[in-house]
C-alpha positions, -999 to 999 in steps of 0.1 A, spaced: 204 147 -321 228 126 -311 229 105 -278 248 126 -257 228 154 -263 198 135 -252 210 121 -222 224 155 -211 191 172 -217 177 140 -197 202 148 -169 196 182 -170 157 176 -163 159 150 -136 184 173 -117 160 204 -119 132 179 -108 152 167 -78 162 204 -72 124 211 -71 114 183 -48 139 191 -22 124 200 8 90 185 -3 68 156 9 67 138 -22 49 105 -28 38 88 3 14 58 12 -17 82 17 -9 103 -15 -8 69 -32 -40 56 -17 -58 93 -28 -44 86 -64 -57 51 -66 -90 57 -51 -92 91 -77 -80 68 -105 -109 42 -97 -137 71 -91 -127 87 -128 -131 54 -145 -165 49 -127 -173 83 -136 -168 75 -176 -196 54 -172 -221 68 -144 -217 107 -154 -223 119 -121 -214 151 -108 -210 140 -72 -182 114 -83 -166 140 -103 -165 163 -72 -151 136 -52 -127 125 -75 -111 164 -80 -109 166 -43 -90 132 -40 -66 141 -67 -64 180 -55 -56 168 -18 -29 142 -34 -12 170 -52 -14 190 -21 3 163 -2 30 155 -28 40 194 -31 39 203 7 65 215 24 52 209 59 68 176 60 65 168 97 23 177 98 23 152 63 44 126 82 17 125 111 -12 124 89 8 96 70 14 78 100 -24 82 112 -33 67 80 -8 39 84 -23 30 118 -59 32 107 -53 6 78 -30 -17 99 -57 -43 98 -70 -45 62 -34 -43 51 -27 -74 74 -56 -90 60 -46 -82 25 -12 -93 29 -20 -127 42 -43 -134 10 -17 -126 -10 8 -150 8 -16 -175 10 -21 -172 -30 14 -172 -37 19 -203 -17 -11 -223 -20 5 -256 -31 31 -259 -3 19 -240 26 -11 -230 46 -14 -202 69 -30 -198 102 -38 -170 129 -30 -177 164 -64 -171 182 -43 -158 214 -17 -135 203 -27 -130 162 4 -143 151 6 -155 115 19 -191 111 29 -210 80 29 -248 80 35 -272 53 8 -287 35 -5 -322 32 7 -335 66 -29 -343 79 -42 -331 114 -12 -315 132 -8 -299 165 4 -262 157 26 -243 183 27 -207 180 60 -195 184 53 -160 199 29 -169 227 34 -211 228 -4 -216 223 -11 -251 207 -42 -260 184 -50 -286 163 -57 -280 124 -58 -301 91 -33 -289 69 
């Protein structure tokens, strides 16, 4: 096959897939989370050989596929929004940990005790007074 035929075949497949997924929910955060947990359970079940883990894995994967192919977008959107609200705290903590790891050589991150605003300050300045830009609360920390 020459390159043009392969390119045309790829274009035809991608356009058919786009047609098929038109009006469907697709991958949202809840579907991604269910897929990730299902894969972790699958790996655990390879070693544990548990029927309970197997059924939980099948249920999570099935629910994820159901969400992806669902045409009831408003209901799936509401479910995803609720999931995002419930997981807001852990996601903030995880994001802060990633930022701290990335900027560990040049910055320190603190959380304001009053308004919970995340504050980044330069590292290596000794004990400094930090003023929260959101609420104006002042506190002394060592950088």
